[in-house]
C-alpha positions in Angstrom: -18.0 13.7 -10.5 -16.1 12.8 -13.8 -14.1 16.0 -13.4 -13.1 15.0 -9.9 -12.0 11.6 -11.2 -10.1 13.1 -14.1 -8.5 15.5 -11.7 -7.1 12.8 -9.4 -5.8 10.9 -12.4 -4.1 14.0 -13.8 -2.6 14.7 -10.3 -1.3 11.1 -10.1 0.3 11.4 -13.5 2.0 14.7 -12.7 3.3 13.3 -9.4 4.6 10.2 -11.2 6.5 12.3 -13.7 7.8 14.7 -11.0 9.0 11.7 -9.0 11.0 10.6 -12.1 12.4 14.1 -12.6 13.5 14.4 -8.9 15.0 10.9 -9.0 17.2 11.9 -11.9 18.0 15.3 -10.5 18.9 14.2 -7.0 20.0 10.7 -8.0 17.6 9.2 -5.4 17.6 5.5 -4.6 15.1 3.5 -6.8 13.4 2.2 -3.6 12.7 5.7 -2.4 11.1 6.6 -5.8 9.0 3.4 -5.8 7.7 3.9 -2.3 6.9 7.6 -3.1 4.7 6.4 -5.9 3.2 3.7 -3.7 2.2 6.3 -1.1 0.7 8.7 -3.7 -1.1 5.8 -5.5 -2.6 4.5 -2.2 -3.7 7.9 -0.9 -5.5 8.7 -4.2 -7.2 5.3 -4.4 -8.2 5.5 -0.7 -9.8 8.9 -1.3 -12.0 7.9 -4.2 -14.8 6.3 -2.2 -15.2 9.7 -0.5 -14.7 11.9 -3.5 -16.9 10.0 -5.9 -20.4 8.7 -5.1 -22.1 5.4 -6.0 -20.9 1.8 -6.0 -19.5 2.2 -9.5 -16.5 4.0 -7.9 -15.1 0.5 -7.0 -15.4 -0.6 -10.7 -13.4 2.5 -11.6 -10.8 1.6 -9.0 -10.5 -1.9 -10.5 -10.2 -0.5 -14.0 -7.5 1.9 -12.8 -5.5 -0.9 -11.3 -5.7 -2.9 -14.5 -4.4 0.2 -16.3 -1.6 0.4 -13.8 -0.7 -3.2 -14.5 -0.6 -2.5 -18.2 1.6 0.5 -17.6 4.1 -1.5 -15.6 4.3 -4.3 -18.2 4.7 -1.7 -20.9 7.4 0.1 -18.9 9.3 -3.1 -18.5 9.1 -4.0 -22.2 10.2 -0.5 -23.3 12.8 0.1 -20.5 11.0 3.2 -19.2 10.9 4.2 -15.5 13.5 1.6 -14.5 13.1 2.6 -10.8 9.7 0.9 -10.9 11.1 -2.5 -11.4 14.9 -2.4 -11.0 15.1 -3.1 -7.3 18.3 -5.2 -7.2 16.4 -8.3 -6.1 13.7 -10.7 -7.3 10.4 -8.9 -6.8 6.9 -8.9 -8.3 5.8 -6.0 -6.1 4.7 -3.6 -8.9 2.3 -6.2 -10.1 1.2 -7.4 -6.7 0.3 -3.9 -5.6 -2.7 -3.5 -8.0 -3.7 -7.1 -7.3 -3.9 -6.3 -3.6 -5.9 -3.1 -4.2 -8.3 -5.1 -6.4 -8.7 -7.8 -3.8 -9.5 -5.2 -1.2 -12.2 -3.7 -3.4 -13.9 -7.1 -3.8 -13.5 -8.2 -0.1 -13.9 -5.2 2.1 -17.1 -5.1 4.2 -17.3 -1.3 4.1 -15.3 1.7 2.8 -13.5 2.2 6.1 -12.1 -1.3 6.0 -11.1 -0.7 2.4 -9.3 2.6 3.3 -7.4 0.9 6.2 -6.4 -2.0 4.0 -5.1 0.3 1.2 -3.3 2.6 3.6 -1.6 -0.1 5.6 0.0 -1.0 2.2 0.6 2.5 1.0 1.8 4.0 4.2 2.7 1.1 6.5 4.8 -0.8 4.0 6.4 2.4 2.6 7.3 3.8 6.0 8.7 0.4 7.0 10.9 0.3 3.9 12.1 3.9 4.0 12.9 4.0 7.8 14.5 0.6 7.4 16.8 2.0 4.7 17.8 5.0 6.9 17.8 3.6 10.4 17.7 -0.2 10.1 21.4 -0.9 9.2 22.2 -1.9 12.8 19.0 -3.8 13.6 18.4 -5.7 10.3 17.5 -9.4 9.9 16.6 -11.6 7.0 13.5 -13.5 6.2 13.8 -16.0 3.3 16.8 -14.1 2.2 15.0 -10.7 2.2 16.4 -7.9 4.4 14.1 -6.5 7.1 14.6 -4.3 10.1 13.3 -3.9 13.6 12.8 -0.2 13.0 10.8 -0.8 9.9 8.6 -3.5 11.4 7.9 -1.4 14.5 7.0 1.6 12.2 4.5 -0.6 10.3 2.9 -1.8 13.5 2.5 1.9 14.6 0.8 2.7 11.3 -1.4 -0.3 11.6 -2.6 0.7 15.1 -3.3 4.3 13.9 -5.4 3.0 11.0 -7.3 0.6 13.2 -8.2 3.6 15.4 -9.4 5.4 12.4 -11.7 2.5 11.4 -13.0 2.3 15.0 -13.6 6.0 15.2 -15.3 6.6 11.8 -16.5 3.2 10.7 -19.5 1.1 11.8 -19.4 -0.3 15.4 -17.2 -3.4 15.8 -18.2 -6.5 17.7 -14.8 -7.1 19.3 -14.9 -7.7 23.0 -11.6 -5.7 23.5 -10.7 -3.1 20.8 -7.2 -2.7 22.4 -6.4 -6.4 22.0 -7.9 -6.3 18.5 -5.7 -3.3 17.6 -2.6 -5.0 18.9 -3.5 -8.2 17.1 -4.0 -6.3 13.9 -0.6 -4.7 14.3 1.2 -8.0 14.9 -0.6 -9.7 12.0 0.3 -6.9 9.7 3.9 -7.0 10.7 4.1 -10.8 10.3 2.4 -10.6 6.9 4.9 -7.9 5.7 7.8 -10.0 7.0 6.7 -13.2 5.4 5.5 -11.6 2.1 8.8 -11.7 0.4 9.6 -11.0 -3.3 7.0 -8.3 -3.3 4.1 -10.6 -2.3 3.5 -8.4 0.7 2.0 -5.8 -1.7 -0.9 -8.2 -2.3 -1.0 -10.0 1.1 -1.1 -6.9 3.3 -4.4 -5.5 2.0 -6.0 -8.9 1.7 -5.1 -10.0 5.3 -6.0 -6.6 6.6 -9.5 -6.8 5.0 -10.1 -10.4 6.3 -9.0 -9.4 9.8 -11.1 -6.2 10.0 -14.1 -7.9 8.3 -14.1 -10.5 11.1 -14.7 -7.8 13.7 -18.1 -6.9 12.2 
């Protein structure tokens, strides 16, 4: 069990360093590098309740997120990994991400709700940002001064519906009268949360709102 945990941490560290190397080699945009790490971070954390056994796995997740916060603060102070925090706008996203994960750990009714909440952040938010960068130039709009796109928002909604389906299929039975309406409602609420959660606050709000919505269906 400890070996599995150590292995995931090592893999995360290697991917983190490889991301930095590729960014320098290919001169990739900081946002692309950040979202890549967000995806890897979320996928690893979401896998731990299945890789490790016992309730203490959630304590480990919280400890890992605290370590991540310390790493971000240290990187800012020392000027390391500038792509983590140099985004060209006011953003607290790198600190809000572990805060959102920690909140999901505390609030989630079951592990499938936790997984969906983490992945709507790791995948939904990242896909929205990356597709928005590539295809959103002609359909962009601003919310509180922050640039968004129809393409990105639509992509996030699609990810939200897919994750809702995963929870329905694998998780405990829901009490919703119409799962279709609930799925669409989940997608709309996630899109609204991402749009309104400016300055990086969506990194905390997305998993929290996702957990609260999904919990209400049990």
